[in-house]
TIMI-2910 file (N, C-alpha, C, CB; in pm, 1 decimal, decimal comma, always signed):
<rs>
+----------+----------+----------+----------+----------+----------+----------+----------+----------+----------+----------+----------+------+
!      n_x !      n_y !      n_z !     ca_x !     ca_y !     ca_z !      c_x !      c_y !      c_z !     cb_x !     cb_y !     cb_z ! resn !
+----------+----------+----------+----------+----------+----------+----------+----------+----------+----------+----------+----------+------+
!    +80,6 !   -119,7 !     +0,0 !     +0,0 !     +0,0 !     +0,0 !    +85,2 !   +126,5 !     +0,0 !    -91,9 !     -0,4 !   +118,9 !  Unk !
!   +209,3 !   +115,4 !    +42,9 !   +292,2 !   +234,0 !    +55,6 !   +336,4 !   +286,9 !    -82,3 !   +414,7 !   +202,9 !   +142,4 !  Unk !
!   +356,7 !   +200,0 !   -178,5 !   +403,7 !   +242,6 !   -310,7 !   +298,1 !   +326,8 !   -382,3 !   +440,4 !   +120,3 !   -396,4 !  Unk !
!   +171,9 !   +286,1 !   -391,6 !    +73,3 !   +371,9 !   -458,9 !    +56,2 !   +507,5 !   -390,3 !    -61,0 !   +301,2 !   -464,8 !  Unk !
!    +68,3 !   +511,6 !   -259,2 !    +57,4 !   +639,8 !   -189,3 !   +173,1 !   +732,8 !   -227,7 !    +55,2 !   +617,7 !    -36,4 !  Unk !
!   +292,8 !   +677,3 !   -237,2 !   +408,4 !   +757,8 !   -277,4 !   +396,7 !   +801,9 !   -423,1 !   +538,4 !   +678,8 !   -256,6 !  Unk !
!   +341,3 !   +714,9 !   -507,3 !   +322,4 !   +752,7 !   -646,9 !   +224,8 !   +869,0 !   -659,4 !   +272,5 !   +633,3 !   -728,1 !  Unk !
!   +118,5 !   +865,5 !   -583,5 !    +21,8 !   +975,3 !   -586,7 !    +83,4 !  +1101,4 !   -525,6 !   -107,8 !   +936,2 !   -511,2 !  Unk !
!   +163,3 !  +1083,2 !   -423,5 !   +225,7 !  +1197,2 !   -356,6 !   +323,6 !  +1269,6 !   -450,3 !   +298,6 !  +1150,6 !   -229,2 !  Unk !
!   +396,3 !  +1195,2 !   -532,5 !   +497,1 !  +1252,7 !   -622,0 !   +453,7 !  +1249,7 !   -767,8 !   +628,3 !  +1178,6 !   -606,7 !  Unk !
!   +323,8 !  +1258,0 !   -795,5 !   +276,7 !  +1244,3 !   -933,3 !   +323,0 !  +1360,9 !  -1020,8 !   +124,3 !  +1234,7 !   -935,9 !  Unk !
!   +330,6 !  +1483,1 !   -966,8 !   +374,7 !  +1597,0 !  -1047,4 !   +524,1 !  +1586,3 !  -1081,5 !   +346,5 !  +1729,0 !   -972,9 !  Unk !
!   +604,3 !  +1540,8 !   -986,5 !   +746,9 !  +1524,8 !  -1012,9 !   +771,3 !  +1414,1 !  -1115,7 !   +822,1 !  +1493,8 !   -882,7 !  Unk !
!   +696,0 !  +1305,2 !  -1104,1 !   +710,5 !  +1194,5 !  -1199,6 !   +666,0 !  +1239,1 !  -1338,2 !   +628,6 !  +1071,0 !  -1154,0 !  Unk !
!   +555,4 !  +1312,1 !  -1345,5 !   +505,7 !  +1362,2 !  -1473,0 !   +605,0 !  +1460,7 !  -1535,2 !   +368,7 !  +1429,2 !  -1454,1 !  Unk !
!   +662,5 !  +1547,5 !  -1455,0 !   +761,0 !  +1643,1 !  -1504,3 !   +887,2 !  +1571,6 !  -1554,1 !   +797,1 !  +1743,7 !  -1393,9 !  Unk !
!   +935,8 !  +1473,7 !  -1480,4 !  +1054,8 !  +1398,9 !  -1521,6 !  +1028,6 !  +1320,5 !  -1649,7 !  +1099,7 !  +1303,5 !  -1410,0 !  Unk !
!   +910,4 !  +1262,6 !  -1662,0 !   +875,4 !  +1187,3 !  -1782,8 !   +866,1 !  +1280,6 !  -1903,4 !   +741,9 !  +1112,2 !  -1763,1 !  Unk !
!   +803,0 !  +1394,6 !  -1885,3 !   +790,7 !  +1491,3 !  -1994,8 !   +927,7 !  +1543,1 !  -2037,3 !   +700,6 !  +1608,6 !  -1953,2 !  Unk !
!  +1011,0 !  +1575,9 !  -1941,0 !  +1145,8 !  +1623,8 !  -1971,1 !  +1226,1 !  +1517,7 !  -2045,8 !  +1218,5 !  +1664,0 !  -1842,1 !  Unk !
!  +1215,5 !  +1393,8 !  -2004,1 !  +1287,6 !  +1285,0 !  -2070,3 !  +1238,8 !  +1265,6 !  -2213,0 !  +1272,0 !  +1154,8 !  -1991,7 !  Unk !
!  +1108,5 !  +1273,4 !  -2234,5 !  +1054,5 !  +1258,2 !  -2369,8 !  +1098,1 !  +1373,1 !  -2460,7 !   +901,4 !  +1250,5 !  -2365,2 !  Unk !
!  +1103,3 !  +1492,6 !  -2406,8 !  +1148,4 !  +1606,9 !  -2487,0 !  +1295,1 !  +1590,3 !  -2525,7 !  +1128,3 !  +1739,1 !  -2409,5 !  Unk !
!  +1378,4 !  +1551,0 !  -2431,5 !  +1521,2 !  +1531,5 !  -2460,0 !  +1541,1 !  +1420,3 !  -2562,1 !  +1598,6 !  +1498,8 !  -2330,5 !  Unk !
!  +1471,2 !  +1309,9 !  -2546,3 !  +1484,7 !  +1199,0 !  -2641,2 !  +1436,0 !  +1237,4 !  -2780,5 !  +1407,4 !  +1077,2 !  -2591,4 !  Unk !
!  +1326,7 !  +1312,9 !  -2788,2 !  +1277,8 !  +1353,8 !  -2919,8 !  +1374,4 !  +1451,9 !  -2986,3 !  +1138,4 !  +1417,1 !  -2907,7 !  Unk !
!  +1436,0 !  +1540,2 !  -2907,1 !  +1535,1 !  +1631,0 !  -2964,8 !  +1657,9 !  +1556,0 !  -3014,9 !  +1576,6 !  +1735,4 !  -2862,1 !  Unk !
!  +1700,2 !  +1456,1 !  -2942,2 !  +1814,5 !  +1376,6 !  -2986,8 !  +1781,7 !  +1297,3 !  -3112,4 !  +1859,5 !  +1282,0 !  -2876,2 !  Unk !
!  +1659,0 !  +1256,2 !  -3125,9 !  +1617,9 !  +1179,3 !  -3243,7 !  +1603,5 !  +1270,6 !  -3365,3 !  +1485,3 !  +1105,6 !  -3216,6 !  Unk !
!  +1548,4 !  +1389,7 !  -3344,7 !  +1521,2 !  +1480,8 !  -3455,5 !  +1645,0 !  +1560,5 !  -3495,3 !  +1408,5 !  +1575,8 !  -3418,6 !  Unk !
!  +1727,2 !  +1597,6 !  -3400,8 !  +1840,9 !  +1686,1 !  -3425,9 !  +1943,0 !  +1619,3 !  -3517,1 !  +1907,2 !  +1727,1 !  -3293,8 !  Unk !
!  +2012,4 !  +1701,7 !  -3597,6 !  +2116,7 !  +1644,9 !  -3683,7 !  +2236,1 !  +1599,5 !  -3600,5 !  +2161,6 !  +1747,5 !  -3789,4 !  Unk !
!  +2312,7 !  +1511,3 !  -3658,3 !  +2428,2 !  +1459,8 !  -3584,9 !  +2539,5 !  +1564,7 !  -3581,3 !  +2479,6 !  +1328,7 !  -3649,2 !  Unk !
!  +2634,7 !  +1543,3 !  -3494,3 !  +2745,8 !  +1637,3 !  -3478,7 !  +2828,7 !  +1645,6 !  -3606,7 !  +2835,0 !  +1595,8 !  -3360,7 !  Unk !
!  +2845,1 !  +1533,8 !  -3675,7 !  +2923,2 !  +1534,7 !  -3799,2 !  +2854,4 !  +1615,4 !  -3908,5 !  +2947,2 !  +1392,3 !  -3847,4 !  Unk !
!  +2721,6 !  +1612,9 !  -3912,7 !  +2650,3 !  +1694,9 !  -4010,7 !  +2670,4 !  +1843,6 !  -3982,8 !  +2500,7 !  +1660,9 !  -4010,2 !  Unk !
!  +2666,2 !  +1880,1 !  -3856,9 !  +2688,0 !  +2020,5 !  -3820,0 !  +2831,7 !  +2061,1 !  -3851,1 !  +2656,8 !  +2043,6 !  -3670,0 !  Unk !
!  +2926,3 !  +1974,0 !  -3821,4 !  +3066,3 !  +2002,2 !  -3850,2 !  +3090,0 !  +2013,5 !  -4000,8 !  +3155,9 !  +1893,1 !  -3790,3 !  Unk !
!  +3025,3 !  +1928,4 !  -4079,3 !  +3040,0 !  +1934,3 !  -4224,4 !  +2982,9 !  +2064,4 !  -4280,7 !  +2971,1 !  +1814,2 !  -4289,5 !  Unk !
!  +2880,1 !  +2116,9 !  -4219,3 !  +2818,3 !  +2240,9 !  -4266,8 !  +2901,0 !  +2363,7 !  -4229,9 !  +2677,8 !  +2254,6 !  -4209,9 !  Unk !
!  +2958,5 !  +2365,2 !  -4109,6 !  +3027,1 !  +2483,8 !  -4059,6 !  +3179,2 !  +2476,9 !  -4070,4 !  +2989,4 !  +2506,3 !  -3917,4 !  Unk !
!  +3237,6 !  +2375,2 !  -4134,6 !  +3382,7 !  +2363,9 !  -4134,0 !  +3452,3 !  +2482,3 !  -4199,8 !  +3423,6 !  +2237,4 !  -4202,8 !  Unk !
!  +3400,7 !  +2544,4 !  -4305,6 !  +3472,2 !  +2661,7 !  -4359,2 !  +3477,5 !  +2777,9 !  -4259,4 !  +3405,6 !  +2708,7 !  -4488,5 !  Unk !
!  +3368,6 !  +2800,2 !  -4189,7 !  +3366,0 !  +2907,9 !  -4090,7 !  +3462,3 !  +2878,6 !  -3975,9 !  +3223,6 !  +2927,6 !  -4036,5 !  Unk !
!  +3462,1 !  +2756,3 !  -3927,6 !  +3551,3 !  +2720,0 !  -3817,6 !  +3697,7 !  +2728,5 !  -3859,9 !  +3519,3 !  +2578,8 !  -3767,5 !  Unk !
!  +3727,5 !  +2684,8 !  -3982,4 !  +3864,9 !  +2688,9 !  -4031,9 !  +3912,6 !  +2832,8 !  -4050,5 !  +3876,0 !  +2612,4 !  -4164,0 !  Unk !
!  +3829,8 !  +2917,7 !  -4109,8 !  +3871,5 !  +3056,3 !  -4131,0 !  +3889,4 !  +3129,6 !  -3998,3 !  +3769,2 !  +3129,9 !  -4218,0 !  Unk !
!  +3805,7 !  +3100,9 !  -3900,9 !  +3820,5 !  +3163,1 !  -3769,3 !  +3950,1 !  +3118,2 !  -3702,9 !  +3700,3 !  +3129,1 !  -3679,7 !  Unk !
!  +3980,7 !  +2990,5 !  -3712,9 !  +4104,9 !  +2939,6 !  -3654,3 !  +4226,8 !  +3001,8 !  -3722,3 !  +4110,6 !  +2786,1 !  -3665,4 !  Unk !
!  +4223,8 !  +3013,3 !  -3854,7 !  +4336,2 !  +3074,4 !  -3925,7 !  +4351,4 !  +3221,9 !  -3890,1 !  +4318,0 !  +3058,9 !  -4076,6 !  Unk !
!  +4241,4 !  +3291,9 !  -3874,2 !  +4247,8 !  +3432,5 !  -3834,5 !  +4310,4 !  +3446,5 !  -3695,9 !  +4107,2 !  +3495,6 !  -3836,1 !  Unk !
!  +4269,7 !  +3362,2 !  -3602,1 !  +4325,2 !  +3370,0 !  -3467,1 !  +4474,0 !  +3336,6 !  -3465,9 !  +4249,9 !  +3275,7 !  -3373,4 !  Unk !
!  +4514,7 !  +3238,8 !  -3546,1 !  +4657,1 !  +3205,0 !  -3555,9 !  +4734,4 !  +3322,9 !  -3614,5 !  +4677,9 !  +3077,8 !  -3642,9 !  Unk !
!  +4677,6 !  +3388,7 !  -3715,1 !  +4742,8 !  +3504,7 !  -3775,6 !  +4758,2 !  +3618,3 !  -3675,2 !  +4663,5 !  +3552,8 !  -3897,1 !  Unk !
!  +4657,2 !  +3641,8 !  -3595,5 !  +4664,7 !  +3746,9 !  -3493,8 !  +4774,9 !  +3715,6 !  -3393,2 !  +4529,3 !  +3762,6 !  -3421,5 !  Unk !
!  +4783,7 !  +3591,0 !  -3350,7 !  +4887,2 !  +3552,7 !  -3254,0 !  +5025,8 !  +3566,8 !  -3315,7 !  +4865,2 !  +3407,9 !  -3205,1 !  Unk !
!  +5042,7 !  +3524,2 !  -3441,6 !  +5173,3 !  +3533,7 !  -3507,3 !  +5214,1 !  +3679,4 !  -3523,6 !  +5170,5 !  +3463,4 !  -3644,4 !  Unk !
!  +5121,5 !  +3764,8 !  -3567,3 !  +5154,6 !  +3906,5 !  -3579,9 !  +5184,7 !  +3968,8 !  -3444,2 !  +5040,6 !  +3981,7 !  -3647,4 !  Unk !
!  +5116,0 !  +3925,4 !  -3342,3 !  +5142,3 !  +3978,0 !  -3208,7 !  +5279,3 !  +3938,9 !  -3157,4 !  +5037,0 !  +3930,2 !  -3112,7 !  Unk !
!  +5325,4 !  +3820,6 !  -3194,4 !  +5456,5 !  +3775,2 !  -3148,1 !  +5571,0 !  +3830,6 !  -3232,0 !  +5461,9 !  +3624,3 !  -3148,9 !  Unk !
!  +5547,8 !  +3852,7 !  -3361,6 !  +5657,4 !  +3892,9 !  -3449,4 !  +5668,4 !  +4042,8 !  -3469,5 !  +5641,9 !  +3827,4 !  -3581,6 !  Unk !
!  +5565,1 !  +4119,2 !  -3443,5 !  +5570,6 !  +4263,9 !  -3464,7 !  +5654,6 !  +4329,2 !  -3356,1 !  +5428,7 !  +4324,6 !  -3466,6 !  Unk !
!  +5737,3 !  +4425,7 !  -3395,2 !  +5815,9 !  +4496,4 !  -3293,5 !  +5724,2 !  +4585,2 !  -3210,7 !  +5928,7 !  +4580,7 !  -3359,0 !  Unk !
!  +5759,7 !  +4606,9 !  -3086,4 !  +5676,0 !  +4695,1 !  -3003,8 !  +5680,7 !  +4837,8 !  -3057,5 !  +5722,2 !  +4691,9 !  -2855,9 !  Unk !
!  +5573,8 !  +4909,9 !  -3038,7 !  +5565,3 !  +5047,3 !  -3087,2 !  +5666,0 !  +5136,3 !  -3017,6 !  +5425,0 !  +5102,3 !  -3067,4 !  Unk !
!  +5722,8 !  +5226,9 !  -3092,2 !  +5821,0 !  +5319,1 !  -3034,6 !  +5748,5 !  +5419,7 !  -2946,8 !  +5902,5 !  +5391,7 !  -3145,8 !  Unk !
!  +5802,6 !  +5441,9 !  -2830,1 !  +5742,1 !  +5537,5 !  -2738,1 !  +5783,2 !  +5678,2 !  -2780,2 !  +5784,4 !  +5508,5 !  -2590,5 !  Unk !
!  +5686,9 !  +5756,0 !  -2821,1 !  +5711,3 !  +5893,4 !  -2862,6 !  +5693,4 !  +5981,8 !  -2740,0 !  +5615,3 !  +5936,8 !  -2979,5 !  Unk !
!  +5776,0 !  +6084,5 !  -2731,1 !  +5766,9 !  +6170,3 !  -2613,4 !  +5639,0 !  +6253,1 !  -2613,1 !  +5887,7 !  +6262,1 !  -2606,2 !  Unk !
!  +5571,8 !  +6261,7 !  -2726,1 !  +5447,4 !  +6337,8 !  -2735,1 !  +5331,5 !  +6256,9 !  -2679,2 !  +5418,9 !  +6378,0 !  -2880,4 !  Unk !
!  +5216,2 !  +6271,8 !  -2741,7 !  +5098,3 !  +6201,9 !  -2690,7 !  +5100,8 !  +6054,5 !  -2729,7 !  +4970,4 !  +6267,9 !  -2742,9 !  Unk !
!  +5032,4 !  +5974,6 !  -2653,6 !  +5028,8 !  +5830,9 !  -2677,7 !  +4941,7 !  +5801,4 !  -2798,8 !  +4976,5 !  +5755,5 !  -2553,5 !  Unk !
!  +4956,1 !  +5681,1 !  -2852,2 !  +4880,9 !  +5642,6 !  -2970,7 !  +4731,7 !  +5643,9 !  -2942,6 !  +4924,2 !  +5504,7 !  -3019,4 !  Unk !
!  +4658,4 !  +5712,6 !  -3026,9 !  +4514,3 !  +5715,1 !  -3013,3 !  +4461,3 !  +5818,6 !  -2916,8 !  +4467,9 !  +5583,8 !  -2971,7 !  Unk !
!  +4548,5 !  +5889,6 !  -2848,1 !  +4501,0 !  +5986,3 !  -2749,4 !  +4432,2 !  +6104,7 !  -2816,2 !  +4617,0 !  +6035,2 !  -2663,1 !  Unk !
!  +4481,9 !  +6144,9 !  -2931,7 !  +4422,4 !  +6257,3 !  -3002,8 !  +4281,5 !  +6226,4 !  -3049,3 !  +4508,0 !  +6295,7 !  -3121,0 !  Unk !
!  +4260,7 !  +6107,6 !  -3105,0 !  +4126,7 !  +6071,6 !  -3152,0 !  +4032,0 !  +6052,2 !  -3034,8 !  +4131,7 !  +5944,2 !  -3237,2 !  Unk !
!  +4083,5 !  +6002,8 !  -2921,6 !  +3998,2 !  +5989,1 !  -2803,5 !  +3954,3 !  +6125,4 !  -2751,2 !  +4071,2 !  +5911,9 !  -2693,5 !  Unk !
!  +4043,9 !  +6222,6 !  -2753,9 !  +4006,2 !  +6357,7 !  -2712,4 !  +3901,8 !  +6415,9 !  -2806,9 !  +4129,6 !  +6449,0 !  -2707,1 !  Unk !
!  +3918,0 !  +6388,5 !  -2935,4 !  +3822,6 !  +6439,8 !  -3033,7 !  +3685,3 !  +6376,9 !  -3014,2 !  +3872,7 !  +6413,5 !  -3176,2 !  Unk !
!  +3681,8 !  +6246,1 !  -2993,2 !  +3554,8 !  +6176,2 !  -2974,8 !  +3490,2 !  +6216,4 !  -2843,0 !  +3575,6 !  +6024,1 !  -2979,5 !  Unk !
!  +3570,6 !  +6236,6 !  -2740,0 !  +3516,5 !  +6274,1 !  -2609,8 !  +3460,9 !  +6415,6 !  -2610,3 !  +3623,3 !  +6261,3 !  -2503,1 !  Unk !
!  +3495,8 !  +6494,1 !  -2709,5 !  +3440,1 !  +6627,6 !  -2720,4 !  +3519,0 !  +6734,1 !  -2647,7 !  +3302,4 !  +6627,3 !  -2669,8 !  Unk !
!  +3639,4 !  +6702,8 !  -2607,3 !  +3721,6 !  +6804,0 !  -2542,1 !  +3770,3 !  +6902,0 !  -2648,8 !  +3842,1 !  +6738,8 !  -2465,8 !  Unk !
!  +3748,9 !  +7029,3 !  -2627,4 !  +3788,9 !  +7125,9 !  -2730,7 !  +3940,6 !  +7136,9 !  -2739,4 !  +3728,0 !  +7264,0 !  -2701,7 !  Unk !
!  +3985,7 !  +7154,6 !  -2860,7 !  +4128,8 !  +7173,5 !  -2880,4 !  +4164,8 !  +7316,8 !  -2842,0 !  +4169,8 !  +7143,0 !  -3027,9 !  Unk !
!  +4281,5 !  +7336,6 !  -2785,0 !  +4319,7 !  +7474,1 !  -2749,5 !  +4339,2 !  +7557,6 !  -2875,8 !  +4449,3 !  +7475,0 !  -2664,0 !  Unk !
!  +4287,0 !  +7678,1 !  -2873,1 !  +4295,8 !  +7768,2 !  -2988,1 !  +4403,1 !  +7872,2 !  -2958,5 !  +4157,6 !  +7836,6 !  -3018,4 !  Unk !
!  +4497,3 !  +7883,4 !  -3046,8 !  +4604,5 !  +7981,5 !  -3032,6 !  +4565,2 !  +8103,8 !  -3114,4 !  +4743,5 !  +7923,4 !  -3079,0 !  Unk !
!  +4553,8 !  +8216,4 !  -3046,7 !  +4516,6 !  +8340,5 !  -3114,9 !  +4644,4 !  +8414,6 !  -3150,2 !  +4422,6 !  +8429,2 !  -3026,1 !  Unk !
!  +4663,8 !  +8434,9 !  -3277,8 !  +4780,8 !  +8508,2 !  -3325,2 !  +4743,0 !  +8654,9 !  -3341,6 !  +4834,3 !  +8448,9 !  -3459,5 !  Unk !
!  +4832,8 !  +8744,2 !  -3306,5 !  +4800,8 !  +8886,4 !  -3326,1 !  +4790,5 !  +8917,7 !  -3474,5 !  +4907,6 !  +8976,7 !  -3259,7 !  Unk !
!  +4703,7 !  +9010,6 !  -3506,2 !  +4685,2 !  +9048,0 !  -3646,1 !  +4807,4 !  +9124,0 !  -3694,2 !  +4557,1 !  +9133,0 !  -3664,6 !  Unk !
!  +4824,3 !  +9127,7 !  -3821,5 !  +4943,7 !  +9186,8 !  -3880,8 !  +4951,0 !  +9336,6 !  -3851,9 !  +4945,8 !  +9161,9 !  -4031,7 !  Unk !
!  +4841,4 !  +9406,2 !  -3856,1 !  +4843,2 !  +9551,2 !  -3840,6 !  +4845,5 !  +9597,4 !  -3696,0 !  +4724,9 !  +9609,9 !  -3908,6 !  Unk !
!  +4806,6 !  +9519,1 !  -3600,6 !  +4794,2 !  +9562,6 !  -3461,7 !  +4927,6 !  +9568,0 !  -3388,5 !  +4701,0 !  +9471,2 !  -3388,2 !  Unk !
!  +5005,6 !  +9466,0 !  -3397,8 !  +5125,4 !  +9454,4 !  -3316,3 !  +5241,1 !  +9538,3 !  -3365,1 !  +5167,5 !  +9313,5 !  -3310,1 !  Unk !
!  +5243,0 !  +9578,6 !  -3488,4 !  +5355,6 !  +9652,0 !  -3544,6 !  +5320,5 !  +9799,8 !  -3556,0 !  +5394,9 !  +9594,8 !  -3682,5 !  Unk !
!  +5401,6 !  +9881,2 !  -3498,3 !  +5380,9 ! +10026,1 !  -3514,5 !  +5512,9 ! +10087,1 !  -3559,0 !  +5329,4 ! +10093,4 !  -3380,8 !  Unk !
!  +5528,6 ! +10099,8 !  -3686,8 !  +5649,0 ! +10160,5 !  -3743,7 !  +5619,5 ! +10307,8 !  -3770,2 !  +5693,9 ! +10086,9 !  -3875,4 !  Unk !
!  +5683,6 ! +10392,4 !  -3696,6 !  +5663,4 ! +10535,2 !  -3721,7 !  +5791,4 ! +10593,2 !  -3780,3 !  +5623,0 ! +10610,4 !  -3591,0 !  Unk !
!  +5782,3 ! +10633,0 !  -3906,3 !  +5896,9 ! +10690,0 !  -3976,6 !  +5882,3 ! +10836,8 !  -3992,3 !  +5914,9 ! +10626,6 !  -4111,0 !  Unk !
+----------+----------+----------+----------+----------+----------+----------+----------+----------+----------+----------+----------+------+
</rs>
């Protein structure tokens, strides 16, 4: 008598586990095999792998950038994008600063 009582007590859990198992089994039956997926995507996977290898090789073989005493690389464009105004140098006009009295 104890088994039917436990079955009724856990009927929702049993139903949920059965439904989940049937869904997983049906997906495994319907889904394409791993080799079919690999056969379809092999050009994409190969090109991505070659690109990553190229990036690593260029990173290892390229000489480090020379440190310039001026601004760092990309700092000027970052200032421009951030909207910081560039300093404006006002030059005196030609006629104002010179007073030649002959």
